[in-house]
N, C-alpha and C positions, 0 to 999 in steps of 0.2 A: 480286868487289865489293858491298854490298847499301850503301844511302844511310848509312846507319843505322851503319856499319860505318866508314867515312866519321870520322861527324860523332864518335863512340863517340874512334880514331885519334887525331883532333884532340883530342878531348879532352885522351886520356888522353897520349897521348907530350910528354917532355920538349924542350921548344922551345931550341934557344938566344938569342942573339942576331944580328945584323947588323949589322959597325959600317963605319961609312967607310973605302970600298976593299973589304972584305970582297967575293969573288968567293963563286956562290954556287955547289953542289954541281952537274958534269951529268948530269941525272937524259934520263932518255926514255921514253917506256911507245910501245908500238902494243895497234895491235888487231886483224890480220888474220884475213882470209878474209871479212868483215862479212858480211851481207845484209841488203837489209834485210827490215824484217816487213810485209808491205804495211796487214796494219787502225791499227802505229803513220802507215805514213807518213800513211793515207785521214785521222790523228786530226789530226795536226800540222799537214796540207793542210782540214782543216776547222775547222782553232781560227785560221789568218793567214785567209785568205778566200782561197786559192788555186787553179786553175785546169784548170792542167798536172795529170796523172793518169799523165802516162806517164816526166817527168823529175825527178829527186831535188832540187828547192828547192835553193836555197842554203841556208837557212837550216837545215836537214835534220839535216847533221851534224856541227853544237849540241848536239843533239839529243840524239845518240850521241854524241859523243866524251868526254861528261862524265862515267863511271866512268873513261875512258885522263888526264884531266887530274888527276883529284880523287885519283888514286893520283902521279901526283906531289907537290900540295902534299900528301900526308902520306906518304910521305913520308919514313924517319926520318933520311935525312940536308938533310935540308931546312929551314935551320935557320928558319921564319918557322913559327908559328900560325895555320894558314892561317883562322881562325871572326874571327881582326884582321884579317884584308883583307877586302879590296873590288875588287872589277872594278867595269873603269872604263867602260872600249870591248871591241871586239869587231872584226880585224879580217881580212874570208874577201876569199879570191880562188877563182875560179869559175876553170880552165883551161878545162874546157871539160863539155860537159849528162852527166850521172851517169843512163842510167837506171832507172828503179825496181826491176827484172831482174837489173841490175848486182850482181856484188863486189869490196867497199870493200875497203880495207888507210886502216887508219887511221895516223898518229904525228906526236908530240909529242915538242917534245922545252925545257927550258929554252935559252931565246939569249941573256938579256943580261937586268941591272937598269942603273935611274941613279938617281940622286940625282934625286931632283923639286922639290923644296924645299931647299935646304942650312943653312939656316935649324932645320927642325924633323928630327930626329936621326928619330922613326921614321917622315919619307916618301922613299916608291921606291918602283917598277914594276923587274917584271920582266918580262922578254917570256915564254908561252910558242906555241908554233908548234906 
């Protein structure tokens, strides 16, 4: 899907509310067999002012997993309008270096939610892993 189609899906899909105690649906998505596009990797390395071109920088998987995350938050079962959400942080863990010529499988899922401020009915946090 293109970014435009994600935005359109977010605008046109009717959203429900997420009330206190409601659970988020178990939605996951994956991208299997992804091979790094060298031109894209070179651009990320250049923009981030990085030096190593043999391994994939820690930030790089975030640039390719965007469509996977978007397929979750624009899923018809996802109860919130992603256009009204704010991403606060990313938590990255690198277990080993990934060679730039190596094939990758990427997996993402919703693993939970929590109320940030109980006095605000619309404040909450959910975790996409």
